[in-house]
LOVO-639889 format. One line per field, with one value per residue (C-alpha): x, y, z; residue in one letter; residue number from 1. Coordinates in pm, 1 decimal, padded with zeros to 6 digits. Example, Ala and Ser with C-alpha at 12.3 -4.5 7.8 and 13.67 -1.06 7.14 Angstrom:
BEGIN
u	01230.0, 01367.0 $
v	-00450.0, -00106.0 $
w	00780.0, 00714.0 $
residu	A, S $
num	1, 2 $
END
This chain:
BEGIN
u	-01513.1, -01263.5, -01308.4, -01015.8, -00856.2, -00991.1, -00768.8, -00915.6, -00976.1, -00985.6, -01308.1, -01354.2, -01655.3, -01875.8, -01881.8, -01500.6, -01478.5, -01742.0, -01584.5, -01240.9, -01380.3, -01546.3, -01244.5, -01019.6, -01259.0, -01201.1, -01547.0, -01517.0, -01813.2, -01645.5, -01312.6, -01486.6, -01685.2, -01368.4, -01198.3, -01491.4, -01535.5, -01169.3, -01061.2, -01105.7, -00937.0, -00633.1, -00607.5, -00615.0, -00352.9, -00124.0, -00172.5, -00111.9, 00231.8, 00328.4, 00128.9, 00092.2, -00236.7, -00107.6, 00151.0, -00112.3, -00337.4, -00048.4, 00018.4, -00342.9, -00337.7, -00012.2, -00139.8, -00451.3, -00254.2, -00022.7, -00315.3, -00525.7, -00232.1, -00150.8, -00502.4, -00449.6, -00216.9, -00505.1, -00578.9, -00832.3, -00615.2, -00741.9, -01020.9, -00977.5, -00976.7, -00691.2, -00495.2, -00534.5, -00444.6, -00118.3, -00026.5, -00101.8, 00093.3, 00394.0, 00379.3, 00364.0, 00646.2, 00854.9, 00820.8, 00896.9, 01201.5, 01337.0, 01308.7, 01426.3, 01617.8, 01555.0, 01184.5, 01011.0, 00648.2, 00736.3, 00976.7, 00713.6, 00575.9, 00245.8, -00033.3, 00202.6, 00017.0, -00320.3, -00184.5, -00048.2, -00368.6, -00512.8, -00260.7, -00354.5, -00350.9, -00042.3, 00023.7, -00065.2, -00001.9, -00306.6, -00628.1, -00846.5, -00615.2, -00592.5, -00969.3, -00992.0, -00735.6, -00932.4, -01254.5, -01097.0, -00943.8, -01286.6, -01436.7, -01165.8, -01198.7, -01574.7, -01535.4, -01296.9, -01545.7, -01811.3, -01607.3, -01737.5, -01537.5, -01351.3, -01219.2, -01174.2, -00944.7, -00722.8, -00708.0, -00620.4, -00359.9, -00192.6, -00225.2, -00266.6, -00042.9, 00192.6, 00215.6, 00320.8, 00104.4, 00250.8, 00202.6, -00151.9, -00234.8, -00099.5, -00281.6, -00615.6, -00576.5, -00608.0, -00421.7, -00183.6, -00383.4, -00698.6, -00525.1, -00428.5, -00774.8, -00946.4, -00706.4, -00776.0, -01148.1, -01118.8, -00931.3, -01193.7, -01480.5, -01297.2, -01220.1, -01579.4, -01709.4, -01475.2, -01547.4, -01919.9, -01861.1, -01611.0, -01634.5, -01875.6, -01649.4, -01326.7, -01476.8, -01526.0, -01157.1, -00966.4, -01269.6, -01203.8, -01527.9, -01716.2, -01506.6, -01171.8, -01286.7, -01430.7, -01120.3, -00884.6, -01107.8, -01120.0, -00742.5, -00676.2, -00928.2, -00759.2, -00415.4, -00557.2, -00689.9, -01063.1 $
v	-04643.3, -04692.4, -04438.6, -04231.8, -04354.3, -04155.7, -04153.6, -04182.3, -03842.6, -03779.4, -03632.6, -03271.2, -03062.9, -03283.7, -03020.2, -03022.6, -03398.5, -03416.5, -03137.7, -03298.0, -03635.4, -03483.3, -03268.2, -03574.6, -03732.6, -03424.1, -03279.9, -02930.1, -02802.0, -02903.7, -02748.4, -02426.0, -02426.1, -02467.8, -02178.4, -01942.1, -02011.1, -01933.3, -01679.3, -01370.6, -01512.8, -01637.4, -01312.7, -01105.3, -01323.7, -01304.5, -00932.1, -00885.0, -01039.9, -00898.1, -00571.4, -00593.8, -00670.7, -00848.7, -01053.1, -01156.5, -01277.0, -01475.9, -01632.6, -01741.0, -01903.9, -02087.2, -02194.8, -02348.1, -02532.3, -02669.2, -02763.6, -02935.8, -03129.8, -03257.1, -03279.9, -03640.1, -03508.3, -03328.5, -03543.1, -03326.3, -03242.0, -02886.6, -02740.8, -02723.0, -02343.8, -02349.9, -02596.0, -02376.2, -02066.7, -02222.0, -02310.2, -01957.0, -01802.7, -02024.1, -01935.5, -01564.6, -01593.8, -01775.1, -01477.8, -01237.9, -01444.3, -01404.1, -01029.8, -01020.8, -01331.4, -01518.8, -01440.6, -01728.2, -01751.5, -01843.8, -01550.0, -01288.2, -01099.3, -01222.8, -01058.1, -00913.1, -01071.9, -00950.2, -00603.0, -00568.7, -00667.9, -00318.4, -00036.5, 00246.5, 00579.2, 00768.4, 01026.6, 01376.2, 01504.8, 01322.0, 01506.5, 01198.3, 00986.7, 01263.1, 01279.0, 00901.7, 00913.4, 01180.0, 00983.9, 00667.0, 00865.0, 01007.7, 00657.1, 00534.3, 00834.2, 00793.8, 00423.5, 00503.8, 00755.7, 00485.2, 00250.3, 00222.4, 00455.4, 00186.1, 00036.2, 00367.0, 00504.4, 00197.6, 00205.8, 00574.8, 00546.1, 00232.6, 00272.3, 00639.7, 00772.9, 00475.7, 00419.7, 00078.8, -00153.5, -00042.5, 00328.3, 00271.0, 00063.2, 00332.0, 00617.9, 00437.7, 00264.5, -00077.8, -00403.5, -00477.4, -00786.9, -00575.0, -00331.9, -00619.8, -00771.8, -00438.6, -00350.1, -00680.6, -00623.3, -00262.3, -00372.2, -00635.8, -00389.6, -00124.7, -00365.0, -00486.1, -00130.1, -00013.9, -00322.2, -00250.6, 00101.6, 00038.8, -00336.2, -00323.4, -00069.9, -00259.5, -00590.0, -00443.1, -00355.3, -00528.8, -00698.6, -01002.8, -01099.0, -01068.1, -01081.5, -01101.1, -01400.6, -01569.4, -01495.5, -01648.2, -01952.7, -02007.9, -01966.4, -02231.8, -02472.1, -02424.5, -02500.3, -02812.5, -02934.3, -02894.2 $
w	-02258.7, -01982.1, -01703.8, -01577.5, -01257.5, -00961.5, -00651.3, -00303.9, -00147.2, 00223.6, 00364.1, 00255.2, 00167.1, -00047.1, -00320.0, -00338.8, -00363.5, -00636.8, -00841.3, -00813.3, -00916.6, -01221.2, -01310.3, -01300.1, -01548.0, -01769.1, -01715.5, -01859.7, -01659.9, -01333.4, -01430.7, -01526.2, -01199.5, -00992.3, -01167.7, -01156.2, -00784.8, -00711.0, -00973.1, -00760.2, -00451.0, -00643.3, -00837.5, -00520.4, -00353.8, -00655.2, -00691.5, -00322.1, -00366.3, -00705.4, -00705.6, -01082.2, -01256.7, -01565.7, -01377.7, -01125.9, -01406.1, -01556.3, -01218.7, -01178.7, -01520.7, -01447.6, -01107.6, -01260.1, -01525.7, -01257.7, -01034.7, -01300.6, -01442.1, -01092.9, -00957.2, -00849.5, -00577.6, -00406.0, -00101.8, 00076.0, 00377.0, 00327.1, 00117.8, -00258.0, -00235.7, 00016.9, -00195.7, -00503.1, -00303.6, -00189.0, -00546.9, -00665.2, -00378.1, -00447.6, -00816.2, -00732.7, -00481.9, -00741.2, -00971.0, -00690.7, -00596.6, -00947.9, -00905.6, -00545.5, -00433.3, -00108.5, -00067.8, 00108.0, 00213.4, 00570.3, 00595.5, 00520.5, 00822.0, 00959.0, 00761.5, 00500.2, 00209.7, 00329.7, 00396.3, 00043.6, -00132.3, -00080.1, -00056.8, 00176.7, -00012.2, 00100.2, -00169.3, -00050.8, -00405.3, -00538.6, -00438.0, -00479.0, -00264.3, -00004.8, 00010.5, 00045.8, 00322.5, 00507.3, 00467.0, 00604.8, 00890.0, 00972.8, 00976.4, 01214.6, 01443.6, 01458.1, 01532.3, 01819.4, 01953.9, 01958.2, 02177.8, 02536.6, 02756.5, 02950.6, 02628.9, 02448.2, 02716.2, 02709.0, 02329.0, 02312.5, 02585.4, 02455.7, 02079.5, 01999.7, 02274.9, 02261.5, 02635.8, 02763.2, 02969.7, 03301.8, 03229.1, 03110.7, 03417.8, 03646.0, 03474.2, 03461.1, 03798.4, 03644.1, 03674.4, 03381.5, 03284.6, 03271.8, 03036.0, 02807.8, 02801.8, 02742.7, 02463.0, 02293.9, 02326.3, 02205.6, 01894.9, 01819.4, 01856.7, 01654.6, 01372.6, 01360.7, 01359.7, 01083.1, 00872.5, 00893.9, 00765.7, 00486.1, 00430.9, 00136.4, -00038.8, 00029.5, -00085.0, -00431.9, -00468.9, -00749.2, -00905.9, -01117.5, -01282.4, -01607.6, -01925.8, -01742.6, -01541.7, -01851.3, -02061.7, -01807.8, -01766.1, -02144.1, -02175.6, -01912.9, -02068.0, -02406.7, -02260.6, -02096.9, -02432.2, -02377.9 $
residu	M, R, Q, A, H, I, P, Q, I, A, P, V, E, S, G, D, A, E, L, V, R, R, A, L, A, R, D, E, T, A, V, R, A, I, M, Q, A, N, N, R, R, L, Y, R, L, A, R, G, I, L, R, N, D, S, E, A, E, D, V, V, Q, E, A, Y, V, R, A, F, T, H, L, E, S, F, R, G, D, S, S, L, S, T, W, L, S, R, I, A, M, N, E, A, L, G, R, L, R, R, R, R, P, A, V, E, L, D, S, L, P, Q, G, A, L, D, A, E, I, I, Q, F, P, L, S, A, A, D, P, E, K, S, M, A, Q, R, E, I, Q, A, V, V, E, H, A, I, D, E, L, P, E, A, F, R, L, V, F, I, T, R, V, I, E, G, M, N, V, E, E, T, A, E, I, L, S, L, K, P, E, T, V, K, S, R, L, H, R, A, R, T, M, L, R, D, N, V, E, K, K, I, G, P, V, V, M, E, A, F, P, F, A, G, K, R, C, E, R, L, T, D, A, V, L, K, R, L, G, F $
num	1, 2, 3, 4, 5, 6, 7, 8, 9, 10, 11, 12, 13, 14, 15, 16, 17, 18, 19, 20, 21, 22, 23, 24, 25, 26, 27, 28, 29, 30, 31, 32, 33, 34, 35, 36, 37, 38, 39, 40, 41, 42, 43, 44, 45, 46, 47, 48, 49, 50, 51, 52, 53, 54, 55, 56, 57, 58, 59, 60, 61, 62, 63, 64, 65, 66, 67, 68, 69, 70, 71, 72, 73, 74, 75, 76, 77, 78, 79, 80, 81, 82, 83, 84, 85, 86, 87, 88, 89, 90, 91, 92, 93, 94, 95, 96, 97, 98, 99, 100, 101, 102, 103, 104, 105, 106, 107, 108, 109, 110, 111, 112, 113, 114, 115, 116, 117, 118, 119, 120, 121, 122, 123, 124, 125, 126, 127, 128, 129, 130, 131, 132, 133, 134, 135, 136, 137, 138, 139, 140, 141, 142, 143, 144, 145, 146, 147, 148, 149, 150, 151, 152, 153, 154, 155, 156, 157, 158, 159, 160, 161, 162, 163, 164, 165, 166, 167, 168, 169, 170, 171, 172, 173, 174, 175, 176, 177, 178, 179, 180, 181, 182, 183, 184, 185, 186, 187, 188, 189, 190, 191, 192, 193, 194, 195, 196, 197, 198, 199, 200, 201, 202, 203, 204, 205, 206, 207, 208, 209, 210, 211, 212, 213, 214, 215, 216, 217, 218, 219, 220, 221, 222, 223, 224, 225, 226 $
END
């Protein structure tokens, strides 16, 4: 039996290269492994753009079909996961563009996609959301309290009180560059602290596993003729 033509792939993670090689040879196990390893990431990215569960699932399916029918174009310049993510994001943005013209990936604010993946609860009319908001606020406040004083004062002055660098430097008797460096450090420590407290909870948001993951994988395999 004549083997399928396998294009040369630039150096990437060995696991990526092997999976791509096998997928190009129409190895169902490899195709399934690629999807199951990336389903949740692609779903979250698509949902972050579209903010709709069913549309996001459709996008992931279309992205996989597009990717696997053009897999020979994967050259390994980035990881397979990154390559698939870009395809899914472009597919989602295409749908968004049809709803709201002139949306381009490069035109979105830095971090906009990440920020939209998990919406902060804002509705005061919903008791559960209000409670969640209070709990998150308490976590943040506690994390600020735990900052070392030198960094906490700069953070409170600059971020909470909204003072500029010059005002903060004058009040705290610091040089402007010291204010900037301490604020950067304070933000890093605060982020790390908050992530430790709520990270495990946030990471379970918008799960995409079990039957949903298996159903999408089977649907793509069927469309690809396996």
